[in-house]
Each structure stands twice: as C-alpha cells, then as structure tokens.
N, C-alpha and C positions, 0 to 999 in steps of 0.2 A: 407475551409472557406476563404474568403478574409481576408487579414491581416488588422485589425482595429488599432492595436497598433504598433508604431514604436520605441518610446523611452522607455528606462527602467526606471521605476519609483523608488522612494525610497523604497516602500514596496516590490517591486520585488528584489531590490538589497539586502535588508535585508533578504528576504526569501532565496535568493541564498547563502548568507553567513551562514545562519542557516543549510541549507541542506549540505553545505560543511563541517560544524562543525560536523554534524551527521555522515557523512562518516568518518571523522577523528576519532570519538569515536570508530569506528569499529576496528581501528588498533592502537589506542593510547596505549593499554596495551601491545602491542608486543614490545619486546626488540630486538635490533640488534643481531642476532645470532653470537656467538663467535666460535662455532665449527660446523662441518658439521652435526653432530647429531642434534644440536639445529636448524640448517637450515632445516633439514628434518622434524622436528617437526613442524616448522612454515609452511612449505609447505603443510603439512597435513591439516592445517586449511584453505587452499586457497579455497576449494569448498564452505565452509560455508560463507567465506567473499564474494565470487562471488555472491551467492544467495542474501545475505543481501544487497550488493551494487546494484544489479539489482532491488530489491524490492523498495529501497529508491529512486533509479533513476526513476522508474515507477511513483511514487508519485510526484516527482519533475516535470516530464514531463507533467503529467496531470495538475498540477498547473501552469506550464509555459504556456501551451496551452490556459488556461483560460485567462491569461493576454494578450496573443497575439491576441486572437479572440474577446475580448470585451473591449471597452473603458469605463470601469466601475471600479471606485475605491472610493466608498462611505464608510460610517462607517460600513455597514454590511460586505462588502468585507474585509476591514481591520481587523475587529473583527474576522471573520471566519478564515482568514489567520493566525492571531495570535494564535487562538486555534489549528489550524492545525500544526503549527510549534512546539507548546508545546507538542502535542501528539507525533509528530515524534521524538523529543528529548527524551521524557520520555520512548518511546518504543524501542530505539536503543539497550539497553542492553538485554531486554527480547528477541528481534529479534536475536541478536547474540548468546545468550545462547541456545535458542531453536534449531537453525540450527547447532550449534557446537555439541549439544547432538545428533541430528539426524545423522550427518555424522560420529560421533564417533561410533554409533551403526552400521551403514552401513559398516564401516571399520572393524567391529568385535572388537572394543575396549571396554573394560569394563568401564562403567561410575562410577567414585568413589562415595561412599555413602556420602562423604563429599561435593560433588558437588550437587547432587540431589538424593533423595530417590525415589524408584519406586512409592510410594504413592503420591508423589508430582507432577508427570507428568500431571495429570488432571488439577491441578491449573495452571501449566505452559501453557497448551493448552488454558485454559480459558483466561488467561491474554493476550496471543498472539491473540486469536480470537477477544477479545474485542478491542484490538488495531487496528486490521484490520477494524473492524466495525466502529470504531470512525474515523479513517483516511478517509476512502472512503465515509462515511456518511457526513463528512464535505465537501469533494469535491462535493458530490451530492447537498448539500445545496448551494454551490457557483454557480454551474451551474443552479440550480433552481432559484436562485436570478437573474441571467442574463436572464433567460427565462421570468420571471415576468416583466422585463424591456425591453423586445424585441421591444416594440413600441418606446421607448425612444432611443434605440440603432439602430433603423431602420434596424433590421435584415431582410435579404431576406428570402424567403420561404425555400430555401435549408439550410440556416444557422439556421433557427428555428428547422428544422428536425435534424440537427446535434447537436443542443443544447439539444433536447429531448433525443437523443441517448446517449449523455454523462450523462445525469441525470439517465437514465436506467442502463447504464453500472456501474456507481459508486454505485447506490443503490443495484444492484445485488451483487457486490463484498462485500458491507457492510453486506448484508443479509447472505452471505456465511460465513463471519467471526462470526456473531452471531450464525449461525447454528452449526459451529465447536465448539464454546464455550459451547453451549448447549449439544452437543453430548459428549464433554469431561466431563461436569458436571454429566450427567446421567451415563455414563460408569464408571466414577470414583466411583460412589456409588453402581452400580449394577454389573459391570464386569470390574474391574480394569485392567485385562490382555488385554482387547480389547480397551483401551483408544486411541490406535494408530488410530482407525477408525476416530477420529476427524481430523486427518491430511488428510486422503483420501477425506474428504468433499471438500477440496480446488481443487480437480479435476473438480468440478462443474464449476469453473471459465471458462474453455473452452466452456462449454455448454452456459453459460450466454453470453459470448462474441460472440458466433456464433449467438445466437438469436438476440442480439443487432445489429450485422452486417446485418443480414437478414432483420430486421425491417428498418434499415437505407436505405438499398438498395431498398426495396419495395417502401418506402415513397418518395425517390428521383426519382424513375422511374415514380411514379404516378404524381408527380409535373411536370416532364418533358413531360409526355404524355398529361397532362391537359393544 
C-alpha cells in the first residue's frame, strides 16, 4: 500500500507507550539474578517471554500498519484503539501465565498446585482464547471502519483489496480464539485430560493466513489483468 500517513499522531504515540508498558509487564516481576542458579532459572523462562513478546509485537505491528495506511483518526478509531489497548494490558498476565505453564510442561517441570490445578486449565485456555478473539476482533473492526470510508480516503483498487484482506485475516484469528475457548470449555466438562486440544486449534492460523494470502493474490492479479 502507498503510505498515506507520515507524522506520528498523539493517539499513535500513546499507543506505542502502552504497548511498551505491556512488554515491560512481561519482565517486571523478574529480579536481577544474584547467583548462577538464579540466572539459569531466569533463562529457562526465556522461551515463554520470547513467545509473549512476539505475540504482542504482532498486535502492535497490525495496529501500526493501520495508521500508516489510512489517514483516518475519528472518534471511532480513537475509541477502538482505546479498547484495544485496554484488552492488551488486561491480558498480559494471562498470556505470560499460560506460556510459562506450557514451557514448564515441555521442559518436564512439575507445575505446582499452588500455581494452577489441573482442573483450572480449561478456564485458563478460555481466558486466553477470549483475549485473542477480542484483540483481533477489534483490529478487524478498525480495518472494516477504514473500508467503509474507502471513498473518503480515496483508496485505489489494490488498496481496497488489501484492506479486505486485513479484515479477513483479523476476523479469522478472532474466530480461532473463540473456537479454542469453546473447545476448552467443552473438553473441560467432557474430557479434562484432553483440554490441551484447545491449544492445537491455534495451528489453524497457518491455514487462515494461507487462504487470505491466496485471496489477496488472486484479487490483485484480477485487477492487474482487468
């Protein structure tokens, strides 16, 4: 897409500060290690931190691209951005808790009953899934708002296609979050030992992104041929 925005607005600056604070919350509970054993314990938490950082960065990047691609900053955009930032901050700790638990199990560590009981895992997956659904649902709403104003924004045909692709991509990720939460709720009641299936639902992200990429490619080629 051509770049429609050049200057960073106040809402963008505020958003960047909130995302930076969210990243800080991922490490704020970590103390400076005083012994090598403590350092080794901190390093064991690196994979979980890396995943959480990558996920928050992905949300920031999609939000950043919105403001770079559209000269649109009305009350709807400001409101949706405020809700998005609230959701991101609220879900930082569930995000960190879930991935820390996942990597603890991968590493063969026993999760303390004081941290989380086995019967609480369904609720954890539900909370995480609803957070994913809300985050990408709001991003989809932002791009849908830009699409409704495509005439006012004077978007070119290729830009319209890219906007629709962003809507579909974010809606797809939101739907996957809802599906994971639903699977966790069902498994939690019918087959608690299989609640981990809710995590495998997120592998559908690759399928969604492939479909969106294929749609975008076909639509752009059709415009170029026409």
